[in-house]
VOKE-249556 format. One line per 2 residues: their letters; for each residue x, y, z of C-alpha. Coordinates in nm, 2 decimals, decimal comma. Layout:
BEGIN
a = X:Y:Z; ...
This chain:
BEGIN
ma = 0,00:0,00:0,00; 0,13:0,34:-0,09
ss = 0,25:0,57:0,19; 0,01:0,85:0,30
tv = 0,29:1,06:0,46; 0,62:1,22:0,36
qa = 0,95:1,21:0,56; 1,11:1,55:0,56
mv = 1,37:1,77:0,73; 1,19:2,10:0,81
ld = 1,31:2,45:0,90; 1,08:2,63:1,15
ra = 1,28:2,95:1,18; 1,61:3,10:1,08
rt = 1,93:3,01:1,28; 1,79:2,69:1,41
al = 1,86:2,33:1,31; 1,62:2,14:1,08
ha = 1,41:1,88:1,25; 1,27:1,55:1,12
ae = 0,89:1,56:1,05; 0,62:1,34:0,90
lp = 0,41:1,55:0,66; 0,09:1,47:0,47
mp = 0,15:1,33:0,12; 0,10:1,62:-0,12
ep = -0,15:1,60:-0,41; -0,04:1,76:-0,74
sa = -0,24:2,05:-0,87; -0,33:2,08:-1,24
hq = 0,02:2,18:-1,36; 0,22:1,98:-1,10
lr = 0,41:1,66:-1,09; 0,44:1,46:-0,77
lr = 0,79:1,32:-0,74; 0,94:1,04:-0,53
vl = 1,27:1,21:-0,44; 1,57:1,01:-0,53
ac = 1,84:1,27:-0,44; 1,86:1,64:-0,34
gv = 2,18:1,84:-0,35; 2,28:2,07:-0,06
cr = 2,35:2,42:-0,19; 2,51:2,73:-0,03
td = 2,18:2,90:-0,09; 2,02:2,66:0,16
lh = 2,28:2,79:0,41; 2,19:3,15:0,34
iv = 1,82:3,06:0,42; 1,90:2,87:0,74
dg = 2,14:3,14:0,85; 1,88:3,42:0,80
el = 2,07:3,59:0,52; 1,78:3,54:0,28
th = 1,50:3,69:0,47; 1,17:3,60:0,31
pk = 1,13:3,22:0,32; 0,80:3,04:0,36
lp = 0,80:2,90:0,71; 0,79:2,62:0,81
lv = 1,00:2,52:0,50; 1,13:2,21:0,34
lg = 1,46:2,32:0,19; 1,62:2,19:-0,13
he = 1,63:2,30:-0,49; 1,86:2,05:-0,66
iv = 1,60:1,77:-0,68; 1,62:1,45:-0,87
gr = 1,29:1,26:-0,86; 1,08:1,00:-1,03
vd = 0,72:1,10:-1,15; 0,47:0,94:-0,91
am = 0,16:1,13:-1,01; 0,06:1,41:-1,25
gg = -0,20:1,69:-1,26; -0,46:1,69:-1,52
ev = -0,30:1,96:-1,74; 0,05:1,82:-1,74
qg = 0,20:1,74:-2,08; 0,53:1,60:-2,19
fa = 0,60:1,37:-1,89; 0,52:1,01:-1,81
lg = 0,48:0,82:-1,48; 0,81:0,67:-1,37
er = 1,01:0,92:-1,56; 1,32:1,07:-1,39
vg = 1,32:1,45:-1,38; 1,51:1,74:-1,22
vp = 1,37:2,04:-1,03; 1,59:2,36:-1,00
wl = 1,57:2,69:-0,80; 1,33:2,87:-1,03
gf = 0,99:2,71:-0,95; 0,74:2,96:-1,10
td = 0,72:3,28:-1,31; 0,41:3,47:-1,40
gt = 0,48:3,49:-1,78; 0,32:3,83:-1,80
cp = 0,55:4,08:-1,63; 0,79:4,30:-1,85
yc = 1,09:4,07:-1,76; 0,91:3,76:-1,87
rn = 0,79:3,92:-2,19; 1,15:4,02:-2,26
kq = 1,30:3,67:-2,22; 1,43:3,76:-1,87
en = 1,22:3,53:-1,67; 1,50:3,49:-1,41
lc = 1,41:3,85:-1,31; 1,03:3,79:-1,30
dn = 0,86:4,03:-1,06; 0,65:3,75:-0,91
ar = 0,89:3,45:-0,93; 0,88:3,18:-0,67
ft = 1,17:2,96:-0,58; 1,20:2,59:-0,49
gy = 1,31:2,53:-0,13; 1,24:2,90:-0,04
qi = 0,88:3,00:-0,12; 0,79:2,64:-0,24
dg = 0,87:2,33:-0,04; 1,17:2,15:-0,18
gy = 1,35:1,82:-0,19; 1,48:1,76:0,17
as = 1,19:1,50:0,17; 1,09:1,16:0,04
yt = 0,82:1,31:-0,18; 0,75:1,66:-0,32
va = 0,54:1,84:-0,59; 0,67:2,08:-0,85
da = 0,53:2,27:-1,14; 0,59:2,05:-1,45
ry = 0,67:2,36:-1,66; 0,98:2,41:-1,44
cf = 1,10:2,04:-1,44; 1,35:1,90:-1,68
ql = 1,45:1,56:-1,83; 1,79:1,46:-1,70
pe = 2,09:1,31:-1,90; 2,10:0,94:-1,85
ay = 2,48:0,96:-1,81; 2,45:1,07:-1,45
sd = 2,34:0,87:-1,15; 2,07:1,03:-0,92
ae = 2,33:1,17:-0,68; 2,56:1,28:-0,97
aa = 2,27:1,47:-1,14; 2,16:1,67:-0,84
pl = 2,44:1,93:-0,84; 2,38:2,00:-1,21
lc = 2,04:2,16:-1,11; 2,18:2,47:-0,93
ag = 2,56:2,46:-0,90; 2,58:2,36:-1,26
li = 2,31:2,60:-1,39; 2,42:2,91:-1,20
gy = 2,78:2,83:-1,30; 2,68:2,80:-1,66
rs = 2,48:3,13:-1,66; 2,78:3,30:-1,49
lk = 3,02:3,15:-1,75; 2,80:3,28:-2,03
mt = 2,84:3,63:-1,89; 3,21:3,62:-1,93
gd = 3,18:3,60:-2,31; 3,47:3,45:-2,48
aa = 3,72:3,51:-2,20; 4,02:3,29:-2,25
rl = 4,18:3,34:-1,91; 3,92:3,28:-1,64
gi = 3,96:3,33:-1,27; 3,73:3,13:-1,03
yg = 3,70:3,25:-0,67; 3,57:2,99:-0,43
fg = 3,63:2,63:-0,56; 3,32:2,45:-0,44
aa = 3,02:2,28:-0,60; 2,95:2,54:-0,87
ah = 3,32:2,60:-0,95; 3,41:2,23:-1,00
iv = 3,14:2,20:-1,26; 3,19:2,52:-1,45
aq = 3,57:2,46:-1,46; 3,51:2,15:-1,66
va = 3,28:2,33:-1,90; 3,53:2,61:-1,94
ry = 3,82:2,37:-2,01; 3,60:2,19:-2,27
qg = 3,56:2,53:-2,43; 3,93:2,57:-2,44
rq = 3,96:2,83:-2,16; 4,25:2,86:-1,91
if = 4,14:2,83:-1,55; 4,30:3,02:-1,25
af = 4,15:2,89:-0,92; 4,13:3,10:-0,60
tr = 4,05:2,94:-0,26; 4,07:3,04:0,10
pg = 4,43:3,09:0,19; 4,60:2,77:0,28
ea = 4,33:2,54:0,14; 4,57:2,29:-0,01
ra = 4,30:2,03:-0,07; 4,08:2,26:-0,27
qa = 4,37:2,39:-0,47; 4,48:2,03:-0,55
fa = 4,12:1,95:-0,66; 4,12:2,25:-0,89
re = 4,45:2,13:-1,05; 4,30:1,79:-1,09
lg = 4,02:1,94:-1,29; 4,27:2,12:-1,52
aa = 4,34:2,45:-1,36; 4,65:2,61:-1,49
wa = 4,71:2,77:-1,15; 4,56:2,75:-0,80
gg = 4,63:2,97:-0,50; 4,49:3,18:-0,22
sg = 4,23:3,45:-0,28; 4,48:3,72:-0,18
er = 4,74:3,61:-0,44; 4,79:3,76:-0,78
pp = 4,76:3,51:-1,07; 5,06:3,47:-1,30
ee = 4,87:3,63:-1,58; 4,60:3,90:-1,60
ld = 4,25:3,76:-1,62; 4,01:3,82:-1,90
aa = 3,72:3,75:-1,67; 3,65:3,62:-1,32
ii = 3,36:3,45:-1,15; 3,31:3,49:-0,78
fa = 3,12:3,20:-0,62; 3,24:3,26:-0,26
pv = 2,99:3,49:-0,07; 3,27:3,73:0,03
ga = 3,24:4,09:-0,08; 3,61:4,16:-0,03
lv = 3,68:3,94:-0,33; 3,53:4,19:-0,57
pa = 3,81:4,44:-0,56; 4,06:4,16:-0,55
al = 3,91:4,01:-0,87; 3,90:4,36:-1,04
ka = 4,26:4,41:-0,95; 4,36:4,08:-1,11
sr = 4,16:4,15:-1,43; 4,29:4,32:-1,75
kg = 4,15:4,63:-1,90; 3,81:4,56:-2,04
gv = 3,77:4,25:-1,82; 3,45:4,14:-1,65
vv = 3,39:4,02:-1,29; 3,07:3,82:-1,24
cg = 2,93:3,77:-0,89; 2,76:3,42:-0,91
gi = 2,59:3,40:-0,57; 2,25:3,50:-0,45
hm = 2,40:3,65:-0,13; 2,73:3,82:-0,06
sd = 2,88:4,01:0,23; 2,91:4,38:0,18
ip = 3,16:4,49:-0,08; 3,42:4,72:0,07
af = 3,51:5,06:-0,07; 3,77:5,04:-0,34
py = 3,95:5,30:-0,56; 3,78:5,38:-0,88
el = 4,10:5,29:-1,07; 4,02:4,92:-1,02
lw = 3,70:4,97:-1,22; 3,84:5,22:-1,47
ee = 3,97:5,12:-1,81; 3,62:4,97:-1,89
rr = 3,63:4,68:-1,64; 3,27:4,56:-1,57
lr = 3,11:4,42:-1,26; 2,80:4,20:-1,30
sv = 2,57:3,98:-1,09; 2,38:3,67:-1,18
an = 2,02:3,63:-1,06; 1,86:3,29:-1,07
lt = 1,83:3,11:-1,41; 1,60:3,07:-1,70
re = 1,45:2,75:-1,84; 1,65:2,81:-2,15
da = 1,97:2,80:-1,94; 1,86:2,46:-1,80
re = 1,79:2,31:-2,14; 2,12:2,43:-2,28
fl = 2,33:2,32:-1,99; 2,17:1,98:-1,94
al = 2,24:1,91:-2,31; 2,60:2,04:-2,28
ap = 2,71:1,87:-1,96; 2,74:1,52:-2,10
qa = 2,89:1,65:-2,43; 3,16:1,83:-2,23
gv = 3,22:1,52:-2,02; 3,13:1,70:-1,70
kt = 3,17:1,47:-1,39; 3,03:1,58:-1,06
tv = 3,21:1,50:-0,73; 2,94:1,42:-0,47
vp = 2,93:1,32:-0,11; 2,61:1,11:-0,06
mp = 2,45:1,14:0,29; 2,12:1,02:0,43
la = 1,83:1,27:0,45; 1,84:1,25:0,83
aa = 2,20:1,40:0,81; 2,09:1,72:0,65
ne = 2,21:1,93:0,94; 2,55:1,77:0,93
al = 2,57:1,83:0,55; 2,49:2,20:0,61
dr = 2,75:2,23:0,88; 3,02:2,06:0,67
lr = 2,94:2,30:0,38; 2,95:2,60:0,62
qg = 3,30:2,49:0,74; 3,43:2,43:0,39
el = 3,49:2,06:0,46; 3,34:1,92:0,14
tg = 3,51:1,85:-0,18; 3,24:1,88:-0,44
aa = 2,88:1,87:-0,33; 2,68:1,70:-0,05
vl = 2,37:1,51:-0,18; 2,09:1,39:0,05
ip = 1,94:1,05:-0,03; 1,59:0,98:0,13
C-alpha cells in the first residue's frame, strides 16, 4: 500500500537546526508533478536561508532545490511527462509569464517569481510536488546523486560563464560545487582556469588542478597572468576588488551567488579602463535546457558526497565549514 505521509527535514525558523517531520502526502495540482525524491543536492543558498541571510522564506519550510525525482503522479493539465520518468527540479519554480521581464525573455528577473526550497517546499523530503513547466528531463549519463548538483551549482555556474563572453583566461574565486562543474565546461571550451581558494586550502587547490586549472592559489594572491574575466562564487564581498585588481583592461567580474557580504570601498582605478562588474540572478528555463544538453557532451563529472536525509544538518555544517570536496547530496 502506498504511503500516505512524507518524511522530511523541516526548518521552522532561521538560525535553528532542521528537524525531522512526517508530513501529509501532497497531491499535485493541475500543472504539477508529484515526485518520489531520489536525491537532493545541498546548496550554499540553503545555508543562506538557514542562517537568515535570505529573509523571506516560507516557514515552516522544506529546503532543497537540486531535486532528482521520479514522477509518481501528475496533474490533469501536465503534458510531456510520463509516470516513472526521472526529472530534475531547479531553484526557479514559478514565473508569471506576463511581467515585463518575462515578456523580454528575462524570466529569471520575474517580478512574481517563486523559488523551490524557499517559497515552495523543496526536496529535503521523500516526496515533493513541482510545477511541471519548471521540471526537466535529465541526462542518462548521470546517477541520481551525480545529477543533483547540475540543477543549481551547474546551472548558476553556466549562466555565470555565459556572462564572461569568450574570455580565454578565467579566474574562479571559491572552488566548491559550482566551480568544480563550471571549470570542466570552461576547459571543454578551451579556456585557461585560474582557481582561487581560501588561503592555505591545499586540498581545494589540488582539486582545482586535478580538474585542469593552470594555476591555483589563495584568494589574496595575484595570478601569474592577467584575467580576461573572473567569476566569484564565494559569498565574500572583499573578493570583488581583488578580482577587479587581477583583471585586465576591459575585463569582467561576475558575482555568481544569491547573497554576498558587503563589498568594501575600493579605488575607482580598479573599475576604470572599462572593467565591468555584473551579478547573476537565478536562471532561465533556456539555461537549463542548454546546460543539461551540454554537460554530457563536455564530459562533466560531478564530485558528490552522498548522505542520508536525516544527516541534513551535518551536511549543512560541513558546507559551512568548507569541509566538502564537491557537493553533498541527500538520499531519502
